[in-house]
N, CA and C atoms of all chains as a GROMACS GRO file, in nm:
protein
  627
    1MET      N    1  21.307  14.284   7.479
    1MET     CA    2  21.314  14.229   7.344
    1MET      C    3  21.324  14.341   7.241
    2SER      N    4  21.401  14.320   7.140
    2SER     CA    5  21.414  14.421   7.036
    2SER      C    6  21.293  14.420   6.945
    3ALA      N    7  21.269  14.532   6.878
    3ALA     CA    8  21.150  14.543   6.793
    3ALA      C    9  21.156  14.442   6.679
    4SER      N   10  21.275  14.406   6.637
    4SER     CA   11  21.287  14.318   6.522
    4SER      C   12  21.234  14.178   6.550
    5GLN      N   13  21.222  14.144   6.678
    5GLN     CA   14  21.172  14.011   6.710
    5GLN      C   15  21.020  14.006   6.711
    6PHE      N   16  20.958  14.124   6.704
    6PHE     CA   17  20.812  14.124   6.704
    6PHE      C   18  20.764  14.193   6.579
    7ASP      N   19  20.696  14.119   6.495
    7ASP     CA   20  20.658  14.169   6.365
    7ASP      C   21  20.505  14.161   6.355
    8PRO      N   22  20.435  14.263   6.406
    8PRO     CA   23  20.290  14.254   6.408
    8PRO      C   24  20.231  14.256   6.269
    9ILE      N   25  20.116  14.193   6.256
    9ILE     CA   26  20.048  14.188   6.128
    9ILE      C   27  19.922  14.272   6.141
   10PRO      N   28  19.926  14.396   6.089
   10PRO     CA   29  19.815  14.489   6.116
   10PRO      C   30  19.679  14.432   6.078
   11MET      N   31  19.673  14.359   5.966
   11MET     CA   32  19.543  14.312   5.921
   11MET      C   33  19.478  14.219   6.022
   12LEU      N   34  19.560  14.142   6.094
   12LEU     CA   35  19.503  14.050   6.191
   12LEU      C   36  19.479  14.116   6.325
   13GLN      N   37  19.524  14.239   6.339
   13GLN     CA   38  19.507  14.306   6.467
   13GLN      C   39  19.405  14.418   6.458
   14SER      N   40  19.340  14.433   6.344
   14SER     CA   41  19.242  14.538   6.330
   14SER      C   42  19.114  14.499   6.404
   15GLU      N   43  19.028  14.596   6.422
   15GLU     CA   44  18.901  14.571   6.490
   15GLU      C   45  18.818  14.474   6.406
   16PRO      N   46  18.748  14.382   6.473
   16PRO     CA   47  18.663  14.292   6.397
   16PRO      C   48  18.548  14.367   6.330
   17ASP      N   49  18.505  14.316   6.215
   17ASP     CA   50  18.388  14.374   6.149
   17ASP      C   51  18.264  14.348   6.235
   18PRO      N   52  18.163  14.431   6.221
   18PRO     CA   53  18.039  14.403   6.295
   18PRO      C   54  17.976  14.275   6.244
   19ALA      N   55  17.900  14.212   6.331
   19ALA     CA   56  17.826  14.090   6.298
   19ALA      C   57  17.914  13.983   6.233
   20PRO      N   58  18.020  13.939   6.304
   20PRO     CA   59  18.105  13.836   6.245
   20PRO      C   60  18.032  13.704   6.236
   21ALA      N   61  18.055  13.635   6.129
   21ALA     CA   62  17.998  13.500   6.115
   21ALA      C   63  18.109  13.407   6.072
   22PRO      N   64  18.124  13.294   6.140
   22PRO     CA   65  18.229  13.200   6.098
   22PRO      C   66  18.199  13.150   5.957
   23SER      N   67  18.303  13.142   5.877
   23SER     CA   68  18.279  13.096   5.740
   23SER      C   69  18.264  12.945   5.741
   24PRO      N   70  18.183  12.892   5.652
   24PRO     CA   71  18.166  12.746   5.645
   24PRO      C   72  18.300  12.679   5.614
   25GLU      N   73  18.310  12.556   5.658
   25GLU     CA   74  18.433  12.480   5.638
   25GLU      C   75  18.472  12.481   5.490
   26GLY      N   76  18.598  12.516   5.466
   26GLY     CA   77  18.648  12.507   5.330
   26GLY      C   78  18.626  12.633   5.248
   27GLU      N   79  18.541  12.724   5.296
   27GLU     CA   80  18.515  12.844   5.219
   27GLU      C   81  18.616  12.951   5.256
   28ALA      N   82  18.666  13.021   5.155
   28ALA     CA   83  18.768  13.122   5.180
   28ALA      C   84  18.706  13.240   5.255
   29SER      N   85  18.778  13.292   5.353
   29SER     CA   86  18.735  13.412   5.421
   29SER      C   87  18.854  13.507   5.423
   30PRO      N   88  18.829  13.638   5.432
   30PRO     CA   89  18.942  13.732   5.436
   30PRO      C   90  19.039  13.704   5.549
   31ILE      N   91  18.986  13.664   5.665
   31ILE     CA   92  19.075  13.635   5.778
   31ILE      C   93  19.159  13.513   5.748
   32ARG      N   94  19.095  13.410   5.691
   32ARG     CA   95  19.171  13.289   5.661
   32ARG      C   96  19.281  13.318   5.559
   33GLU      N   97  19.247  13.400   5.460
   33GLU     CA   98  19.348  13.437   5.360
   33GLU      C   99  19.461  13.516   5.422
   34ALA      N  100  19.427  13.607   5.515
   34ALA     CA  101  19.532  13.688   5.581
   34ALA      C  102  19.623  13.598   5.664
   35ILE      N  103  19.565  13.498   5.731
   35ILE     CA  104  19.646  13.406   5.811
   35ILE      C  105  19.738  13.325   5.720
   36ALA      N  106  19.680  13.271   5.612
   36ALA     CA  107  19.760  13.190   5.520
   36ALA      C  108  19.873  13.274   5.460
   37GLN      N  109  19.842  13.401   5.430
   37GLN     CA  110  19.945  13.488   5.374
   37GLN      C  111  20.055  13.514   5.478
   38ALA      N  112  20.014  13.539   5.601
   38ALA     CA  113  20.113  13.564   5.707
   38ALA      C  114  20.204  13.443   5.725
   39ILE      N  115  20.146  13.322   5.720
   39ILE     CA  116  20.224  13.201   5.737
   39ILE      C  117  20.324  13.185   5.621
   40SER      N  118  20.281  13.224   5.501
   40SER     CA  119  20.370  13.208   5.386
   40SER      C  120  20.476  13.318   5.380
   41GLU      N  121  20.447  13.434   5.440
   41GLU     CA  122  20.541  13.546   5.430
   41GLU      C  123  20.645  13.550   5.542
   42HIS      N  124  20.620  13.479   5.651
   42HIS     CA  125  20.714  13.482   5.764
   42HIS      C  126  20.771  13.342   5.784
   43ARG      N  127  20.901  13.331   5.777
   43ARG     CA  128  20.960  13.198   5.790
   43ARG      C  129  20.929  13.137   5.926
   44VAL      N  130  20.936  13.220   6.030
   44VAL     CA  131  20.904  13.172   6.164
   44VAL      C  132  20.791  13.258   6.219
   45ILE      N  133  20.678  13.198   6.241
   45ILE     CA  134  20.563  13.275   6.290
   45ILE      C  135  20.491  13.197   6.399
   46LEU      N  136  20.462  13.270   6.506
   46LEU     CA  137  20.397  13.208   6.622
   46LEU      C  138  20.260  13.271   6.643
   47PHE      N  139  20.157  13.188   6.644
   47PHE     CA  140  20.023  13.232   6.681
   47PHE      C  141  20.007  13.200   6.829
   48MET      N  142  19.974  13.303   6.907
   48MET     CA  143  19.980  13.288   7.052
   48MET      C  144  19.869  13.368   7.119
   49LYS      N  145  19.852  13.344   7.249
   49LYS     CA  146  19.762  13.426   7.329
   49LYS      C  147  19.846  13.535   7.394
   50GLY      N  148  19.813  13.660   7.361
   50GLY     CA  149  19.892  13.772   7.411
   50GLY      C  150  20.006  13.803   7.315
   51THR      N  151  20.103  13.875   7.364
   51THR     CA  152  20.218  13.916   7.282
   51THR      C  153  20.345  13.858   7.344
   52PRO      N  154  20.456  13.857   7.266
   52PRO     CA  155  20.581  13.808   7.325
   52PRO      C  156  20.619  13.884   7.453
   53GLU      N  157  20.586  14.014   7.455
   53GLU     CA  158  20.618  14.095   7.573
   53GLU      C  159  20.524  14.064   7.689
   54ALA      N  160  20.399  14.026   7.655
   54ALA     CA  161  20.298  14.003   7.759
   54ALA      C  162  20.212  13.882   7.721
   55PRO      N  163  20.271  13.762   7.731
   55PRO     CA  164  20.193  13.643   7.697
   55PRO      C  165  20.075  13.629   7.794
   56ALA      N  166  19.960  13.583   7.740
   56ALA     CA  167  19.839  13.574   7.820
   56ALA      C  168  19.809  13.431   7.862
   57CYS      N  169  19.905  13.341   7.840
   57CYS     CA  170  19.883  13.200   7.873
   57CYS      C  171  20.020  13.137   7.894
   58GLY      N  172  20.027  13.045   7.990
   58GLY     CA  173  20.155  12.984   8.023
   58GLY      C  174  20.217  12.907   7.907
   59PHE      N  175  20.132  12.845   7.825
   59PHE     CA  176  20.184  12.767   7.712
   59PHE      C  177  20.245  12.860   7.606
   60SER      N  178  20.176  12.971   7.582
   60SER     CA  179  20.233  13.070   7.490
   60SER      C  180  20.363  13.127   7.546
   61ALA      N  181  20.363  13.155   7.675
   61ALA     CA  182  20.483  13.211   7.738
   61ALA      C  183  20.602  13.116   7.724
   62ARG      N  184  20.576  12.986   7.744
   62ARG     CA  185  20.686  12.890   7.738
   62ARG      C  186  20.742  12.880   7.595
   63THR      N  187  20.651  12.885   7.498
   63THR     CA  188  20.694  12.875   7.358
   63THR      C  189  20.776  12.998   7.318
   64VAL      N  190  20.733  13.117   7.361
   64VAL     CA  191  20.810  13.239   7.336
   64VAL      C  192  20.948  13.226   7.401
   65ALA      N  193  20.951  13.174   7.523
   65ALA     CA  194  21.078  13.162   7.594
   65ALA      C  195  21.176  13.071   7.519
   66VAL      N  196  21.124  12.964   7.459
   66VAL     CA  197  21.209  12.874   7.381
   66VAL      C  198  21.266  12.947   7.260
   67LEU      N  199  21.183  13.019   7.188
   67LEU     CA  200  21.231  13.091   7.069
   67LEU      C  201  21.332  13.197   7.110
   68GLN      N  202  21.308  13.264   7.220
   68GLN     CA  203  21.403  13.366   7.266
   68GLN      C  204  21.534  13.303   7.311
   69ALA      N  205  21.525  13.184   7.371
   69ALA     CA  206  21.647  13.115   7.414
   69ALA      C  207  21.734  13.080   7.293
   70LEU      N  208  21.669  13.052   7.180
   70LEU     CA  209  21.742  13.018   7.058
   70LEU      C  210  21.778  13.142   6.978
   71GLU      N  211  21.735  13.260   7.029
   71GLU     CA  212  21.764  13.388   6.964
   71GLU      C  213  21.718  13.388   6.819
   72VAL      N  214  21.597  13.336   6.799
   72VAL     CA  215  21.539  13.330   6.665
   72VAL      C  216  21.443  13.448   6.647
   73PRO      N  217  21.461  13.528   6.540
   73PRO     CA  218  21.360  13.629   6.512
   73PRO      C  219  21.231  13.561   6.467
   74PHE      N  220  21.119  13.610   6.517
   74PHE     CA  221  20.992  13.549   6.477
   74PHE      C  222  20.882  13.653   6.474
   75ALA      N  223  20.786  13.631   6.384
   75ALA     CA  224  20.664  13.711   6.382
   75ALA      C  225  20.567  13.650   6.482
   76ALA      N  226  20.486  13.734   6.542
   76ALA     CA  227  20.390  13.684   6.640
   76ALA      C  228  20.253  13.744   6.612
   77VAL      N  229  20.152  13.660   6.625
   77VAL     CA  230  20.014  13.707   6.608
   77VAL      C  231  19.937  13.672   6.735
   78ASP      N  232  19.877  13.774   6.795
   78ASP     CA  233  19.790  13.754   6.911
   78ASP      C  234  19.652  13.712   6.860
   79ILE      N  235  19.608  13.592   6.900
   79ILE     CA  236  19.479  13.543   6.849
   79ILE      C  237  19.361  13.592   6.935
   80LEU      N  238  19.389  13.656   7.046
   80LEU     CA  239  19.281  13.690   7.139
   80LEU      C  240  19.187  13.803   7.093
   81PRO      N  241  19.236  13.904   7.018
   81PRO     CA  242  19.146  14.017   6.988
   81PRO      C  243  19.022  13.978   6.907
   82ASP      N  244  19.029  13.872   6.831
   82ASP     CA  245  18.915  13.836   6.746
   82ASP      C  246  18.903  13.683   6.742
   83PRO      N  247  18.795  13.627   6.795
   83PRO     CA  248  18.784  13.479   6.801
   83PRO      C  249  18.790  13.413   6.665
   84ARG      N  250  18.762  13.489   6.560
   84ARG     CA  251  18.767  13.428   6.426
   84ARG      C  252  18.910  13.390   6.387
   85ILE      N  253  19.009  13.459   6.443
   85ILE     CA  254  19.148  13.425   6.408
   85ILE      C  255  19.176  13.281   6.448
   86ARG      N  256  19.136  13.245   6.572
   86ARG     CA  257  19.162  13.109   6.618
   86ARG      C  258  19.082  13.007   6.536
   87GLN      N  259  18.956  13.040   6.507
   87GLN     CA  260  18.873  12.947   6.427
   87GLN      C  261  18.935  12.919   6.292
   88GLU      N  262  18.975  13.027   6.227
   88GLU     CA  263  19.028  13.012   6.091
   88GLU      C  264  19.166  12.947   6.093
   89LEU      N  265  19.247  12.985   6.193
   89LEU     CA  266  19.379  12.924   6.205
   89LEU      C  267  19.366  12.772   6.224
   90SER      N  268  19.279  12.731   6.315
   90SER     CA  269  19.264  12.588   6.341
   90SER      C  270  19.207  12.515   6.219
   91ALA      N  271  19.125  12.586   6.141
   91ALA     CA  272  19.072  12.525   6.018
   91ALA      C  273  19.185  12.501   5.918
   92ILE      N  274  19.280  12.595   5.914
   92ILE     CA  275  19.393  12.581   5.822
   92ILE      C  276  19.488  12.471   5.867
   93SER      N  277  19.514  12.467   5.999
   93SER     CA  278  19.624  12.384   6.049
   93SER      C  279  19.578  12.247   6.098
   94SER      N  280  19.447  12.226   6.112
   94SER     CA  281  19.396  12.104   6.175
   94SER      C  282  19.460  12.084   6.312
   95TRP      N  283  19.467  12.194   6.387
   95TRP     CA  284  19.530  12.190   6.519
   95TRP      C  285  19.444  12.273   6.613
   96PRO      N  286  19.395  12.210   6.721
   96PRO     CA  287  19.291  12.281   6.798
   96PRO      C  288  19.341  12.381   6.901
   97THR      N  289  19.470  12.373   6.937
   97THR     CA  290  19.515  12.451   7.052
   97THR      C  291  19.610  12.563   7.011
   98ILE      N  292  19.630  12.655   7.105
   98ILE     CA  293  19.722  12.767   7.090
   98ILE      C  294  19.827  12.754   7.200
   99PRO      N  295  19.952  12.780   7.175
   99PRO     CA  296  20.013  12.838   7.056
   99PRO      C  297  20.032  12.739   6.941
  100GLN      N  298  20.062  12.795   6.824
  100GLN     CA  299  20.101  12.716   6.706
  100GLN      C  300  20.221  12.784   6.642
  101LEU      N  301  20.326  12.706   6.624
  101LEU     CA  302  20.448  12.758   6.561
  101LEU      C  303  20.462  12.702   6.419
  102PHE      N  304  20.480  12.793   6.325
  102PHE     CA  305  20.504  12.755   6.186
  102PHE      C  306  20.645  12.796   6.145
  103VAL      N  307  20.711  12.706   6.075
  103VAL     CA  308  20.843  12.738   6.018
  103VAL      C  309  20.840  12.699   5.871
  104GLY      N  310  20.871  12.795   5.786
  104GLY     CA  311  20.872  12.770   5.643
  104GLY      C  312  20.736  12.722   5.592
  105GLY      N  313  20.629  12.775   5.651
  105GLY     CA  314  20.495  12.742   5.605
  105GLY      C  315  20.438  12.614   5.662
  106GLU      N  316  20.519  12.541   5.742
  106GLU     CA  317  20.474  12.413   5.798
  106GLU      C  318  20.448  12.427   5.947
  107LEU      N  319  20.342  12.363   5.994
  107LEU     CA  320  20.316  12.358   6.138
  107LEU      C  321  20.420  12.270   6.206
  108ILE      N  322  20.497  12.332   6.296
  108ILE     CA  323  20.594  12.255   6.376
  108ILE      C  324  20.523  12.189   6.492
  109GLY      N  325  20.428  12.262   6.553
  109GLY     CA  326  20.351  12.205   6.662
  109GLY      C  327  20.312  12.310   6.763
  110GLY      N  328  20.259  12.260   6.875
  110GLY     CA  329  20.224  12.347   6.986
  110GLY      C  330  20.334  12.349   7.089
  111CYS      N  331  20.298  12.393   7.208
  111CYS     CA  332  20.398  12.410   7.314
  111CYS      C  333  20.473  12.281   7.346
  112ASP      N  334  20.398  12.169   7.350
  112ASP     CA  335  20.462  12.042   7.390
  112ASP      C  336  20.569  12.000   7.290
  113ILE      N  337  20.533  12.005   7.161
  113ILE     CA  338  20.627  11.962   7.058
  113ILE      C  339  20.745  12.057   7.050
  114VAL      N  340  20.717  12.187   7.059
  114VAL     CA  341  20.825  12.286   7.053
  114VAL      C  342  20.923  12.264   7.169
  115THR      N  343  20.867  12.241   7.287
  115THR     CA  344  20.953  12.220   7.404
  115THR      C  345  21.035  12.092   7.389
  116GLU      N  346  20.967  11.985   7.343
  116GLU     CA  347  21.035  11.856   7.326
  116GLU      C  348  21.146  11.869   7.222
  117MET      N  349  21.117  11.938   7.112
  117MET     CA  350  21.217  11.953   7.006
  117MET      C  351  21.332  12.043   7.051
  118TYR      N  352  21.302  12.139   7.137
  118TYR     CA  353  21.409  12.223   7.192
  118TYR      C  354  21.503  12.137   7.277
  119GLU      N  355  21.443  12.051   7.359
  119GLU     CA  356  21.524  11.968   7.450
  119GLU      C  357  21.612  11.870   7.373
  120THR      N  358  21.564  11.821   7.259
  120THR     CA  359  21.642  11.723   7.184
  120THR      C  360  21.737  11.788   7.081
  121GLY      N  361  21.725  11.922   7.066
  121GLY     CA  362  21.808  11.991   6.969
  121GLY      C  363  21.749  11.996   6.830
  122GLU      N  364  21.635  11.928   6.811
  122GLU     CA  365  21.573  11.925   6.678
  122GLU      C  366  21.520  12.062   6.636
  123LEU      N  367  21.476  12.142   6.733
  123LEU     CA  368  21.418  12.271   6.698
  123LEU      C  369  21.525  12.363   6.641
  124GLU      N  370  21.642  12.360   6.703
  124GLU     CA  371  21.751  12.443   6.654
  124GLU      C  372  21.784  12.406   6.509
  125GLN      N  373  21.780  12.275   6.479
  125GLN     CA  374  21.805  12.230   6.341
  125GLN      C  375  21.697  12.279   6.246
  126ALA      N  376  21.571  12.269   6.293
  126ALA     CA  377  21.459  12.309   6.208
  126ALA      C  378  21.462  12.459   6.179
  127LEU      N  379  21.518  12.535   6.272
  127LEU     CA  380  21.521  12.680   6.256
  127LEU      C  381  21.648  12.730   6.190
  128ALA      N  382  21.746  12.641   6.172
  128ALA     CA  383  21.875  12.684   6.120
  128ALA      C  384  21.864  12.728   5.974
  129MET      N  385  18.243  11.690   8.407
  129MET     CA  386  18.387  11.718   8.422
  129MET      C  387  18.464  11.588   8.412
  130PRO      N  388  18.549  11.571   8.310
  130PRO     CA  389  18.618  11.442   8.294
  130PRO      C  390  18.728  11.425   8.399
  131SER      N  391  18.752  11.299   8.435
  131SER     CA  392  18.865  11.269   8.524
  131SER      C  393  18.983  11.223   8.438
  132ALA      N  394  19.099  11.217   8.500
  132ALA     CA  395  19.216  11.168   8.428
  132ALA      C  396  19.191  11.027   8.377
  133GLU      N  397  19.118  10.947   8.456
  133GLU     CA  398  19.087  10.810   8.416
  133GLU      C  399  18.996  10.809   8.292
  134ASP      N  400  18.898  10.902   8.289
  134ASP     CA  401  18.811  10.913   8.171
  134ASP      C  402  18.894  10.942   8.046
  135ILE      N  403  18.985  11.038   8.059
  135ILE     CA  404  19.067  11.078   7.944
  135ILE      C  405  19.151  10.959   7.896
  136LYS      N  406  19.211  10.889   7.994
  136LYS     CA  407  19.294  10.772   7.961
  136LYS      C  408  19.211  10.668   7.886
  137GLN      N  409  19.092  10.638   7.938
  137GLN     CA  410  19.011  10.531   7.876
  137GLN      C  411  18.965  10.572   7.736
  138ARG      N  412  18.934  10.698   7.719
  138ARG     CA  413  18.888  10.741   7.586
  138ARG      C  414  19.002  10.734   7.484
  139ILE      N  415  19.122  10.772   7.525
  139ILE     CA  416  19.236  10.764   7.433
  139ILE      C  417  19.263  10.618   7.396
  140GLU      N  418  19.264  10.532   7.500
  140GLU     CA  419  19.298  10.391   7.475
  140GLU      C  420  19.190  10.321   7.393
  141ALA      N  421  19.063  10.365   7.406
  141ALA     CA  422  18.955  10.304   7.329
  141ALA      C  423  18.957  10.349   7.184
  142ALA      N  424  19.005  10.472   7.161
  142ALA     CA  425  18.990  10.530   7.027
  142ALA      C  426  19.111  10.507   6.936
  143ILE      N  427  19.229  10.488   6.996
  143ILE     CA  428  19.350  10.480   6.914
  143ILE      C  429  19.408  10.340   6.922
  144ALA      N  430  19.435  10.284   6.806
  144ALA     CA  431  19.481  10.145   6.799
  144ALA      C  432  19.611  10.127   6.876
  145GLY      N  433  19.611  10.027   6.964
  145GLY     CA  434  19.732   9.991   7.037
  145GLY      C  435  19.781  10.098   7.132
  146ALA      N  436  19.689  10.182   7.183
  146ALA     CA  437  19.732  10.294   7.267
  146ALA      C  438  19.739  10.257   7.414
  147ARG      N  439  19.844  10.308   7.479
  147ARG     CA  440  19.854  10.303   7.624
  147ARG      C  441  19.875  10.448   7.668
  148ALA      N  442  19.793  10.493   7.760
  148ALA     CA  443  19.802  10.632   7.800
  148ALA      C  444  19.823  10.645   7.951
  149GLU      N  445  19.905  10.741   7.988
  149GLU     CA  446  19.915  10.782   8.128
  149GLU      C  447  19.866  10.925   8.133
  150VAL      N  448  19.769  10.951   8.217
  150VAL     CA  449  19.708  11.083   8.219
  150VAL      C  450  19.708  11.138   8.361
  151GLU      N  451  19.743  11.263   8.371
  151GLU     CA  452  19.748  11.331   8.500
  151GLU      C  453  19.662  11.457   8.491
  152ASP      N  454  19.580  11.477   8.592
  152ASP     CA  455  19.503  11.602   8.604
  152ASP      C  456  19.591  11.695   8.688
  153TYR      N  457  19.667  11.780   8.621
  153TYR     CA  458  19.776  11.846   8.693
  153TYR      C  459  19.735  11.969   8.772
  154THR      N  460  19.609  12.010   8.759
  154THR     CA  461  19.562  12.115   8.848
  154THR      C  462  19.459  12.061   8.947
  155GLY      N  463  19.408  11.939   8.922
  155GLY     CA  464  19.305  11.881   9.007
  155GLY      C  465  19.168  11.937   8.978
  156GLY      N  466  19.158  12.019   8.874
  156GLY     CA  467  19.031  12.085   8.845
  156GLY      C  468  18.947  12.018   8.738
  157GLY      N  469  18.998  11.906   8.681
  157GLY     CA  470  18.920  11.836   8.579
  157GLY      C  471  18.918  11.905   8.444
  158ASP      N  472  19.010  11.998   8.422
  158ASP     CA  473  19.012  12.065   8.291
  158ASP      C  474  19.152  12.087   8.234
  159HIS      N  475  19.256  12.052   8.310
  159HIS     CA  476  19.393  12.064   8.258
  159HIS      C  477  19.459  11.927   8.276
  160PHE      N  478  19.490  11.865   8.164
  160PHE     CA  479  19.546  11.730   8.171
  160PHE      C  480  19.681  11.721   8.100
  161ARG      N  481  19.759  11.625   8.147
  161ARG     CA  482  19.887  11.597   8.083
  161ARG      C  483  19.886  11.448   8.049
  162ALA      N  484  19.907  11.414   7.923
  162ALA     CA  485  19.898  11.274   7.881
  162ALA      C  486  20.025  11.231   7.809
  163THR      N  487  20.072  11.112   7.846
  163THR     CA  488  20.178  11.048   7.770
  163THR      C  489  20.116  10.928   7.701
  164VAL      N  490  20.123  10.925   7.568
  164VAL     CA  491  20.053  10.822   7.493
  164VAL      C  492  20.153  10.746   7.405
  165THR      N  493  20.151  10.614   7.417
  165THR     CA  494  20.227  10.527   7.327
  165THR      C  495  20.127  10.447   7.247
  166ALA      N  496  20.143  10.444   7.116
  166ALA     CA  497  20.045  10.372   7.034
  166ALA      C  498  20.110  10.318   6.908
  167THR      N  499  20.073  10.195   6.874
  167THR     CA  500  20.123  10.139   6.749
  167THR      C  501  20.071  10.221   6.630
  168ALA      N  502  19.953  10.285   6.648
  168ALA     CA  503  19.896  10.367   6.541
  168ALA      C  504  19.986  10.487   6.508
  169PHE      N  505  20.080  10.521   6.598
  169PHE     CA  506  20.167  10.636   6.575
  169PHE      C  507  20.285  10.601   6.484
  170ASP      N  508  20.303  10.472   6.458
  170ASP     CA  509  20.417  10.427   6.379
  170ASP      C  510  20.427  10.502   6.246
  171GLY      N  511  20.540  10.561   6.220
  171GLY     CA  512  20.562  10.628   6.092
  171GLY      C  513  20.501  10.766   6.081
  172LEU      N  514  20.434  10.813   6.188
  172LEU     CA  515  20.374  10.945   6.184
  172LEU      C  516  20.466  11.049   6.247
  173SER      N  517  20.455  11.174   6.199
  173SER     CA  518  20.528  11.282   6.263
  173SER      C  519  20.463  11.313   6.398
  174ARG      N  520  20.533  11.391   6.480
  174ARG     CA  521  20.475  11.429   6.610
  174ARG      C  522  20.344  11.505   6.591
  175VAL      N  523  20.344  11.595   6.491
  175VAL     CA  524  20.223  11.672   6.466
  175VAL      C  525  20.106  11.578   6.434
  176GLU      N  526  20.132  11.478   6.349
  176GLU     CA  527  20.026  11.384   6.312
  176GLU      C  528  19.983  11.299   6.434
  177GLN      N  529  20.080  11.264   6.517
  177GLN     CA  530  20.048  11.186   6.637
  177GLN      C  531  19.958  11.266   6.731
  178HIS      N  532  19.996  11.394   6.751
  178HIS     CA  533  19.915  11.478   6.841
  178HIS      C  534  19.775  11.501   6.783
  179ARG      N  535  19.768  11.516   6.650
  179ARG     CA  536  19.636  11.536   6.588
  179ARG      C  537  19.544  11.418   6.616
  180LEU      N  538  19.601  11.295   6.612
  180LEU     CA  539  19.518  11.176   6.640
  180LEU      C  540  19.460  11.182   6.780
  181VAL      N  541  19.541  11.228   6.876
  181VAL     CA  542  19.492  11.234   7.014
  181VAL      C  543  19.389  11.346   7.029
  182TYR      N  544  19.420  11.462   6.972
  182TYR     CA  545  19.322  11.572   6.979
  182TYR      C  546  19.190  11.531   6.917
  183ALA      N  547  19.196  11.451   6.810
  183ALA     CA  548  19.074  11.414   6.738
  183ALA      C  549  18.980  11.331   6.825
  184VAL      N  550  19.035  11.264   6.927
  184VAL     CA  551  18.952  11.186   7.018
  184VAL      C  552  18.852  11.277   7.091
  185PHE      N  553  18.894  11.401   7.112
  185PHE     CA  554  18.815  11.490   7.198
  185PHE      C  555  18.744  11.602   7.121
  186GLY      N  556  18.774  11.617   6.993
  186GLY     CA  557  18.703  11.717   6.913
  186GLY      C  558  18.703  11.854   6.977
  187ASP      N  559  18.585  11.914   6.981
  187ASP     CA  560  18.571  12.051   7.032
  187ASP      C  561  18.592  12.061   7.182
  188GLU      N  562  18.599  11.946   7.251
  188GLU     CA  563  18.622  11.954   7.396
  188GLU      C  564  18.758  12.014   7.428
  189VAL      N  565  18.857  11.993   7.338
  189VAL     CA  566  18.987  12.055   7.361
  189VAL      C  567  18.974  12.203   7.326
  190GLY      N  568  19.004  12.286   7.424
  190GLY     CA  569  18.979  12.429   7.408
  190GLY      C  570  18.843  12.468   7.463
  191GLY      N  571  18.757  12.367   7.489
  191GLY     CA  572  18.629  12.391   7.552
  191GLY      C  573  18.635  12.342   7.696
  192ALA      N  574  18.563  12.231   7.723
  192ALA     CA  575  18.561  12.178   7.859
  192ALA      C  576  18.700  12.136   7.905
  193ILE      N  577  18.779  12.086   7.810
  193ILE     CA  578  18.918  12.051   7.841
  193ILE      C  579  19.004  12.172   7.802
  194HIS      N  580  19.043  12.251   7.898
  194HIS     CA  581  19.116  12.374   7.868
  194HIS      C  582  19.254  12.345   7.811
  195ALA      N  583  19.316  12.242   7.864
  195ALA     CA  584  19.451  12.211   7.817
  195ALA      C  585  19.473  12.060   7.820
  196LEU      N  586  19.533  12.010   7.714
  196LEU     CA  587  19.571  11.869   7.709
  196LEU      C  588  19.716  11.865   7.660
  197ALA      N  589  19.806  11.867   7.756
  197ALA     CA  590  19.948  11.861   7.721
  197ALA      C  591  19.981  11.719   7.680
  198LEU      N  592  20.056  11.703   7.570
  198LEU     CA  593  20.079  11.570   7.515
  198LEU      C  594  20.226  11.540   7.498
  199ARG      N  595  20.257  11.413   7.524
  199ARG     CA  596  20.384  11.356   7.481
  199ARG      C  597  20.347  11.224   7.416
  200THR      N  598  20.383  11.209   7.290
  200THR     CA  599  20.341  11.090   7.216
  200THR      C  600  20.462  11.018   7.159
  201GLN      N  601  20.448  10.886   7.145
  201GLN     CA  602  20.553  10.811   7.077
  201GLN      C  603  20.499  10.678   7.028
  202ALA      N  604  20.558  10.631   6.920
  202ALA     CA  605  20.529  10.496   6.873
  202ALA      C  606  20.611  10.401   6.959
  203PRO      N  607  20.564  10.277   6.978
  203PRO     CA  608  20.637  10.182   7.064
  203PRO      C  609  20.783  10.167   7.025
  204ALA      N  610  20.812  10.170   6.895
  204ALA     CA  611  20.949  10.150   6.849
  204ALA      C  612  21.040  10.265   6.889
  205GLU      N  613  20.981  10.380   6.923
  205GLU     CA  614  21.062  10.496   6.954
  205GLU      C  615  21.110  10.498   7.099
  206ILE      N  616  21.048  10.414   7.181
  206ILE     CA  617  21.069  10.425   7.325
  206ILE      C  618  21.216  10.416   7.362
  207HIS      N  619  21.288  10.321   7.302
  207HIS     CA  620  21.425  10.300   7.345
  207HIS      C  621  21.527  10.377   7.262
  208THR      N  622  21.476  10.454   7.166
  208THR     CA  623  21.570  10.524   7.080
  208THR      C  624  21.594  10.668   7.127
  209HIS      N  625  21.516  10.715   7.225
  209HIS     CA  626  21.534  10.854   7.271
  209HIS      C  627  21.634  10.860   7.385
   0.00000   0.00000   0.00000
């Protein structure tokens, strides 16, 4: 894969602060803000387990494979280094599972929806 | 450890007009694949439909239920795909 297809977000990949505490529902946290900013700044962004080069879960791997099959450039965020990323992401998206694909700031879905939309051609339209 | 039948019954009890087919695809009681048809899905996007099913299980999805693969549709959609 070319470097242009992987756009890491340093802020989300930094070491976690000591003594992390999940923020109460609805309260802004730096991680939540960084996630929201990443979603708004990248037209196509995938939150996944592992990286596009080394997915750590079959569902993430399948979703990456779909995006690569469509030759779509996308940003990717590995949620595994810090459990708060997944907590805050799910709080933002009201979606409990990983991966999560966002296009134009909107949640497209997880692996099942992405795969289904790829098969029907809807994903290519959504990404066009 | 939930069985595929448990998952099916919980979905059908919680969502209006739902019919679910559930498969435990690893046999381990923690990875399930569900196809759900429900009148409650009428007019909802796929994301909203999946959220309704996930909401049945709350924190169990990602916890005791490691994976719940979903295919959802409103009854009216069945013959249009």
